[in-house]
C-alpha positions in Angstrom: 2.1 20.2 4.3 -0.9 17.8 3.8 -3.3 20.6 4.4 -1.3 23.0 2.3 -1.9 20.7 -0.7 -5.4 19.6 0.0 -7.2 22.8 0.9 -6.8 24.8 -2.3 -7.2 21.8 -4.6 -10.0 19.9 -2.7 -12.8 21.0 -5.2 -10.8 19.3 -7.9 -10.6 16.0 -5.9 -14.4 16.2 -5.3 -14.9 16.3 -9.0 -12.7 13.3 -9.5 -14.7 11.1 -7.1 -18.2 11.9 -8.2 -18.3 8.8 -10.5 -16.2 5.5 -10.5 -15.1 6.1 -14.1 -13.2 9.2 -12.8 -11.4 7.3 -10.0 -8.2 6.9 -12.0 -8.0 10.7 -12.0 -8.5 10.7 -8.2 -5.5 8.3 -8.0 -3.4 10.8 -10.1 -4.5 13.5 -7.7 -3.2 11.4 -4.8 0.0 10.7 -6.6 0.5 14.5 -7.0 -0.2 15.0 -3.3 2.3 12.3 -2.5 5.1 13.9 -4.5 4.3 17.3 -3.1 4.7 15.8 0.4 8.0 14.1 -0.5 9.5 17.2 -2.1 8.4 19.7 0.6 9.6 17.4 3.4 13.0 17.0 1.6 12.7 13.3 1.3 15.0 11.5 -1.2 13.3 8.5 -2.8 15.6 5.7 -3.9 13.5 3.1 -5.7 14.7 -0.2 -6.9 12.6 -2.4 -9.2 13.9 -6.0 -9.4 11.8 -6.4 -12.5 9.7 -4.0 -14.5 6.0 -4.4 -13.8 3.9 -5.1 -16.9 0.9 -3.1 -17.9 -2.3 -5.1 -17.9 -1.1 -7.7 -15.3 -3.1 -8.1 -12.1 -0.9 -7.3 -9.1 -1.4 -7.5 -5.3 1.3 -5.3 -3.7 2.3 -6.4 -0.2 4.7 -3.9 1.6 5.9 -3.9 5.2 4.2 -1.2 7.3 6.3 1.0 9.5 4.9 4.6 9.2 2.0 6.6 7.9 4.4 7.8 5.3 4.1 4.4 3.7 0.8 5.5 2.0 2.4 8.5 0.4 5.6 6.8 -0.7 3.8 3.8 -2.3 1.3 6.1 -4.0 4.1 8.1 -5.5 6.3 5.3 -6.8 4.1 2.5 -8.0 2.9 2.7 -11.6 -0.7 2.4 -12.8 -3.9 2.7 -10.8 -4.4 0.8 -7.6 -6.5 0.9 -4.5 -5.3 0.7 -0.9 -6.9 -1.9 1.4 -6.4 -0.7 4.9 -7.9 -0.2 8.4 -11.3 1.4 8.6 -10.0 4.1 11.0 -8.4 5.9 8.0 -11.9 7.0 7.1 -11.8 9.5 10.0 -8.7 11.4 8.8 -9.7 14.9 7.8 -9.5 15.6 4.0 -7.6 12.3 3.3 -10.5 10.1 4.4 -12.4 10.8 1.2 -10.1 8.3 -0.6 -11.2 5.5 1.7 -14.9 6.4 1.1 -14.4 6.2 -2.7 -11.4 4.6 -4.5 -10.0 2.6 -1.6 -11.3 -0.3 0.5 -11.6 0.2 4.3 -11.5 -2.9 6.4 -13.3 -3.3 9.8 -10.9 -5.6 11.5 -13.3 -6.2 14.4 -15.9 -7.8 12.2 -15.3 -11.1 10.3 -18.4 -10.4 8.1 -17.2 -6.9 7.2 -13.6 -8.1 6.5 -15.0 -10.8 4.2 -17.1 -8.3 2.4 -14.0 -6.0 1.9 -12.0 -8.9 0.3 -14.9 -9.7 -2.0 -14.9 -6.1 -3.1 -11.1 -6.3 -3.6 -11.6 -9.3 -5.8 -14.1 -7.5 -8.0 -11.6 -4.6 -8.4 -8.8 -6.9 -9.4 -11.1 -8.6 -11.9 -11.9 -5.2 -13.3 -8.3 -4.4 -13.9 -7.4 -2.3 -10.8 -4.5 -3.5 -8.7 -4.6 -3.7 -4.9 -2.1 -2.8 -2.2 -2.5 -4.5 1.2 -0.2 -4.1 4.2 -0.1 -7.8 5.4 0.8 -6.8 8.9 -2.6 -5.0 9.1 -1.2 -2.2 11.2 2.1 -0.6 12.2 3.8 -2.9 14.7 4.8 -1.5 18.0 8.3 -3.0 17.5 8.9 -1.6 14.0 11.1 -1.9 12.0 10.9 -5.5 13.0 8.1 -7.2 11.0 4.8 -8.0 12.6 2.9 -11.2 12.0 1.5 -11.3 8.4 -2.2 -11.9 8.0 -3.3 -14.4 5.4 -5.9 -12.4 3.5 -3.7 -10.8 0.8 -2.2 -14.1 -0.1 -5.6 -15.9 -0.4 -6.9 -13.0 -2.5 -4.0 -13.2 -4.9 -4.4 -17.0 -5.4 -8.2 -16.7 -5.8 -7.8 -14.0 -8.4 -4.8 -15.4 -10.2 -2.9 -12.2 -9.5 0.8 -11.8 -9.1 2.1 -10.9 -5.6 4.7 -8.1 -5.4 6.6 -7.9 -2.1 7.9 -4.4 -1.2 10.5 -3.6 1.3 10.2 -0.1 2.8 13.5 0.7 4.6 13.5 4.2 6.1 10.0 5.5 6.6 10.0 4.6 10.3 12.9 7.0 10.7 11.4 9.7 8.5 8.0 9.8 10.2 7.8 7.6 13.3 4.4 6.2 14.3 2.6 8.8 16.4 4.7 11.7 15.2 3.5 14.6 13.0 7.0 15.8 12.2 8.9 14.3 9.3 12.7 14.4 9.1 14.5 14.9 5.8 16.5 12.1 4.3 16.6 9.1 2.1 13.5 6.9 1.5 14.6 3.5 0.1 12.1 1.1 -1.3 12.7 -2.2 -3.1 9.9 -3.5 -5.3 10.7 -7.2 -5.6 10.2 -9.5 -8.5 6.5 -10.5 -8.8 5.5 -13.9 -7.6 3.0 -15.7 -9.9 0.1 -17.6 -8.3 -1.0 -19.6 -11.3 -1.6 -23.2 -10.4 -1.7 -22.5 -6.6 -4.6 -23.5 -4.4 -5.9 -21.6 -1.4 -4.2 -24.1 0.8 -0.9 -22.8 -0.5 -1.5 -19.3 1.0 0.3 -20.0 4.2 3.5 -21.1 2.3 3.2 -18.1 0.1 2.8 -15.8 3.1 6.0 -17.2 4.7 7.9 -16.8 1.4 7.0 -13.1 1.1 7.8 -12.5 4.8 11.3 -14.0 4.3 11.9 -11.9 1.1 11.1 -8.6 2.9 12.9 -9.6 6.1 16.1 -10.5 4.2 16.0 -7.2 2.3 15.7 -5.3 5.5 18.7 -7.1 6.9 20.7 -6.7 3.7 20.1 -2.9 3.8 21.1 -2.7 7.5 17.6 -1.9 8.8 17.5 -5.1 10.8 20.5 -6.8 12.5 
């Protein structure tokens, strides 16, 4: 299904990434791909916004990560233009990798210097008006749907840029497309987009407390919806 969408429309995507001013169009292309995937795989999105997101606000989205389907589902349901910040290995995915060579931010987790450079780039994008999505677990945990340990980077970034943090609880993607599988199963796809958390007045030293707060928000929602016992 991924190839069925990309192959005939790829020239259009290439036009959308020839200049940074056209990157919002590339994001719209990705959103169209995401909805195509959702519809053709008979997925049923059930999205709950605890509070409407405001246009013009700076947001750092922080969802739990349980499936490669998380990229498509968040691209489909989140408003506005945003960039993913994710592991460098996604550059190697055929067709899809072009996003991480242009509108997104790949992170080399094996290099402290490269990771720092990626977060500096993310800060510049936030300052320019583009939102950022970071999976704070860094990768899909082997024990999903239980949460993995959150990394501190997303929370430091939000504080440094004065952006609001938006926790997201993704409930069913680990069932719809398990890690390592290429076969998606039809069914519901529940996502809760929690109330944004302001970072105004916080210091970088507060990032650890903020990280723990977001972890608890997501974990409690997963328990409430029966994903975790």
